[in-house]
C-alpha positions in Angstrom: -40.0 17.9 104.5 -40.5 17.8 100.8 -43.9 18.4 99.4 -45.8 16.0 97.1 -45.0 17.9 94.0 -41.3 17.6 94.4 -41.6 13.9 95.1 -43.5 13.4 92.0 -40.9 15.3 89.9 -38.1 13.1 91.2 -39.9 10.1 90.4 -40.5 11.3 86.9 -36.9 12.1 86.3 -35.8 8.8 87.5 -38.4 7.0 85.3 -37.1 9.1 82.2 -33.5 8.0 82.8 -34.4 4.4 82.6 -36.4 4.9 79.4 -33.9 7.2 77.6 -31.1 4.7 76.8 -33.5 2.3 75.1 -34.8 5.2 73.0 -31.5 6.5 72.2 -30.2 3.1 71.0 -33.3 2.5 68.9 -33.3 -1.2 70.0 -31.7 -4.0 68.1 -33.1 -2.6 64.7 -31.6 0.7 65.3 -28.0 -0.9 65.2 -27.9 -1.3 61.4 -26.9 1.7 59.3 -28.9 2.9 56.4 -28.8 0.7 53.1 -26.9 3.5 51.1 -24.1 3.3 53.8 -23.9 -0.5 53.7 -23.0 -0.7 49.9 -19.1 -1.0 49.3 -19.0 1.8 46.8 -15.1 1.6 46.4 -15.3 -2.1 45.5 -18.0 -1.3 43.0 -16.2 1.5 41.5 -13.0 -0.7 41.0 -15.0 -3.5 39.3 -16.6 -0.9 37.0 -13.3 0.5 36.0 -11.7 -2.9 35.5 -14.5 -4.0 33.2 -14.1 -0.8 31.3 -10.4 -1.3 30.8 -11.0 -4.9 29.7 -13.6 -3.8 27.2 -11.2 -1.0 25.8 -8.3 -3.5 25.5 -10.4 -6.0 23.7 -11.8 -3.3 21.4 -8.2 -2.1 20.6 -6.7 -5.7 20.0 -9.5 -7.3 18.1 -9.0 -5.2 15.0 -5.3 -5.9 15.1 -5.8 -9.6 15.5 -8.5 -9.6 12.7 -5.8 -7.7 10.4 -3.0 -10.2 11.2 -5.4 -13.1 10.6 -6.5 -11.8 7.2 -2.8 -11.1 6.3 -1.8 -14.6 7.1 -4.5 -15.9 5.0 -3.4 -13.7 2.1 0.2 -14.9 2.5 -0.9 -18.5 2.4 -2.6 -17.7 -0.8 0.6 -16.1 -2.1 2.6 -19.0 -1.1 0.3 -21.4 -3.1 0.5 -19.1 -6.0 4.3 -19.0 -5.9 4.4 -22.8 -5.9 2.0 -23.0 -9.0 4.0 -20.3 -10.9 7.4 -21.8 -10.1 7.6 -24.2 -13.1 6.5 -21.7 -15.7 8.1 -18.5 -14.5 11.1 -19.5 -12.3 14.4 -18.4 -14.2 16.6 -21.3 -15.4 19.8 -21.5 -17.5 17.6 -22.4 -20.4 15.0 -19.7 -19.7 16.9 -16.8 -18.1 14.2 -14.1 -18.3 10.7 -15.7 -18.0 9.2 -12.2 -17.9 9.3 -12.2 -21.8 6.1 -14.4 -21.4 4.3 -11.8 -19.3 2.1 -9.5 -21.3 3.0 -5.7 -20.7 6.4 -6.0 -19.2 8.7 -3.0 -20.4 12.5 -3.5 -20.5 15.4 -1.1 -20.7 19.2 -1.6 -20.5 20.9 0.5 -17.8 24.6 0.9 -16.8 25.2 -0.4 -13.3 27.2 1.0 -10.3 26.7 4.7 -11.0 26.3 6.3 -7.6 25.1 9.8 -6.6 25.2 11.2 -3.0 22.2 11.9 -0.7 22.0 15.5 -2.0 21.8 14.7 -5.6 18.8 14.1 -7.9 18.7 12.0 -11.0 16.7 12.9 -14.0 15.0 9.5 -14.4 13.5 8.7 -17.7 10.7 6.5 -16.3 8.0 6.8 -13.6 8.7 5.1 -11.2 12.2 4.5 -12.2 13.6 1.0 -12.7 17.3 1.5 -13.5 20.0 4.1 -13.9 22.2 6.1 -11.5 21.2 5.8 -7.9 22.2 6.6 -4.3 25.1 4.7 -2.9 22.7 3.6 -0.1 19.9 1.3 -1.0 16.5 1.2 0.6 16.1 -1.6 2.9 14.4 -4.4 1.0 13.9 -7.2 3.6 10.2 -7.6 2.9 9.8 -4.0 3.9 6.5 -2.2 3.7 6.7 1.6 3.7 3.8 3.6 4.7 5.2 6.8 3.0 6.7 7.5 -0.4 10.4 6.9 -0.3 13.4 8.6 -2.2 13.6 7.1 -5.7 17.4 7.2 -5.9 17.5 4.8 -2.8 14.9 2.4 -4.2 16.6 1.9 -7.5 19.7 0.8 -5.9 17.6 -2.0 -4.2 16.7 -3.2 -7.7 20.3 -3.4 -8.5 20.5 -5.9 -5.6 17.9 -8.1 -7.1 14.7 -6.8 -5.4 11.2 -6.3 -6.7 9.8 -2.8 -5.8 5.9 -2.7 -5.7 4.4 0.9 -5.9 1.0 2.1 -5.9 -1.0 5.3 -6.3 -2.9 5.8 -3.0 -5.7 7.6 -4.8 -6.3 4.7 -7.1 -5.8 1.6 -4.8 -8.2 1.1 -1.9 -7.3 -0.3 1.6 -8.1 -3.9 0.6 -5.9 -3.5 -2.6 -3.1 -2.4 -0.4 -3.5 -5.2 2.0 -3.4 -7.7 -0.9 -0.1 -6.2 -2.2 1.2 -6.5 1.3 0.9 -10.2 1.2 3.5 -10.2 -1.6 5.9 -8.1 0.4 5.6 -8.3 4.2 8.6 -10.3 5.6 9.7 -11.5 2.1 13.3 -10.8 1.5 14.2 -8.9 -1.5 10.8 -7.2 -1.7 9.9 -3.7 -0.8 6.7 -1.7 -1.4 5.7 2.0 -1.0 3.1 4.5 -2.2 4.1 6.6 -5.3 1.7 9.5 -5.6 2.6 10.7 -9.1 2.4 7.4 -10.9 -0.3 7.0 -13.6 -1.1 3.4 -13.1 -2.8 2.3 -9.9 -0.1 -0.3 -9.4 3.5 -0.6 -10.8 6.2 -3.3 -10.3 9.8 -2.7 -10.8 13.0 -4.9 -11.0 16.4 -3.9 -12.5 15.6 -3.0 -16.2 11.9 -4.3 -16.0 8.6 -2.7 -15.3 5.0 -3.9 -15.4 1.9 -1.8 -14.6 -1.4 -3.4 -13.6 -4.8 -2.1 -13.0 -5.6 -3.8 -9.6 -4.0 -5.9 -6.9 -5.7 -9.1 -8.0 -4.0 -9.2 -11.5 -2.4 -12.5 -12.0 0.6 -10.9 -13.6 1.8 -9.7 -10.3 2.8 -13.1 -9.2 4.3 -14.0 -12.6 6.5 -10.8 -12.5 7.6 -11.5 -8.8 8.4 -15.1 -9.6 10.3 -14.3 -12.8 12.5 -11.4 -11.7 13.0 -11.3 -7.8 16.5 -12.6 -7.3 16.8 -13.6 -10.9 20.6 -13.4 -11.2 20.5 -13.3 -14.9 18.7 -10.0 -14.7 20.4 -7.9 -12.2 23.9 -6.5 -11.7 24.9 -7.1 -8.1 24.4 -10.8 -7.7 24.5 -11.9 -4.0 24.2 -8.4 -2.6 22.5 -7.9 0.7 19.0 -6.3 1.0 19.3 -5.4 4.5 20.7 -1.8 5.1 20.9 -0.9 8.9 21.9 2.8 7.8 18.5 3.3 6.0 15.7 4.3 8.3 12.6 2.1 7.7 10.5 4.1 10.1 11.5 7.5 8.8 13.0 6.9 5.3 14.4 9.6 3.1 11.3 11.1 1.5 10.2 11.1 -2.1 10.6 14.4 -3.8 7.7 15.1 -6.2 9.2 18.3 -7.7 10.8 18.1 -11.2 14.6 17.5 -11.1 16.5 20.8 -11.7 19.2 21.4 -14.3 21.9 20.1 -12.0 20.2 16.7 -11.9 22.4 13.7 -12.8 21.4 12.5 -16.4 20.7 8.9 -17.1 24.1 8.1 -18.5 25.7 9.3 -15.3 27.2 12.5 -16.7 30.7 11.4 -16.3 30.2 9.4 -13.0 32.7 6.6 -12.8 31.1 3.1 -12.0 31.8 1.7 -8.7 34.3 -1.1 -9.5 33.1 -3.2 -6.6 29.8 -3.6 -8.4 31.2 -4.5 -11.8 32.8 -7.9 -11.5 29.7 -10.2 -11.1 27.9 -12.3 -13.7 26.0 -10.5 -15.2 26.7 -7.6 -12.8 29.0 -7.3 -9.8 29.4 -8.2 -6.1 29.0 -5.6 -3.4 32.1 -4.6 -1.5 30.5 -3.7 1.9 28.0 -1.3 3.2 26.8 1.8 1.6 29.1 4.8 1.8 32.3 2.9 1.4 32.2 1.1 4.8 34.3 -2.0 4.4 32.6 -5.5 4.5 32.7 -6.9 7.9 32.1 -10.7 8.5 28.7 -11.3 10.0 27.4 -7.8 9.2 24.6 -7.1 6.5 26.2 -6.3 3.3 29.0 -8.8 3.6 29.1 -11.9 1.4 30.5 -15.3 2.5 34.2 -15.1 1.5 33.1 -12.1 -0.8 33.1 -14.6 -3.6 31.1 -14.5 -6.8 28.0 -16.8 -7.0 28.5 -19.6 -9.6 27.2 -18.9 -13.0 23.5 -20.1 -13.2 23.1 -20.4 -9.4 20.5 -18.4 -7.6 22.0 -16.7 -4.5 20.7 -17.8 -1.1 18.0 -15.7 0.5 19.7 -13.4 3.0 23.2 -13.8 1.6 25.5 -11.6 3.5 23.0 -11.4 6.5 
């Protein structure tokens, strides 16, 4: 027969079994996890990353948007200037070279159609050059803004096509001045622009046989020069020639060579080079026979003129002729 001590121990064990589940579960309050475990950290992390990405994107795009807005504002100002300058400085049959009215314009007669190859240098007599022998391939001048200095021999051929080339010394023109010059060039056919580290003047404008230097980008003569000489078919040889050149790398153009031309450089008179006859039949110059390098003209391709016919005397060629 069990003793009293054993009976009491059995009752104690039985009572402990009834109480233990309640303690183990901790009651209703014990069912909730700790606060730190209830926070959805993955969701919070994703939101933080998304906010950071949106902020970085906005910080990247805002300056570009502001830059484009400023350019459009400058271009609108340029458009208004063009309209106001048109009556006085646009060429006509009666006033074939309005640049004679612009103070400081230098002029020089140069023979046309003298071509050198990509390995040759020309001993130009002006800096930057604005006429003379040049590469058979012209620099693209469809409103092209080059960030680096380009090979002079290619740029001079663009002038022969009726373009205006704006150059600037990057050490003498600040960022705001460069942006002001871009408004005259960016997207404007028969215009091109590039830095020219060695030029003495802060800014220089070149068309075929004409040059103007100015001290700053706000000089009113810039607009006068562009209006008077861009596509002035009384003042450049290859009337109607295209300014688009798919063979000229606009992103990585042939580089400007700052060294002095050597003794084998082509002299300004061409040194016996025969003029390209396809550039000698126009009025006052000639019409192009096709793409650079002797590639034949192909209808619908840049460098090909409608019917390859000469523009009527006194008529300004249409923008993008041969496009």
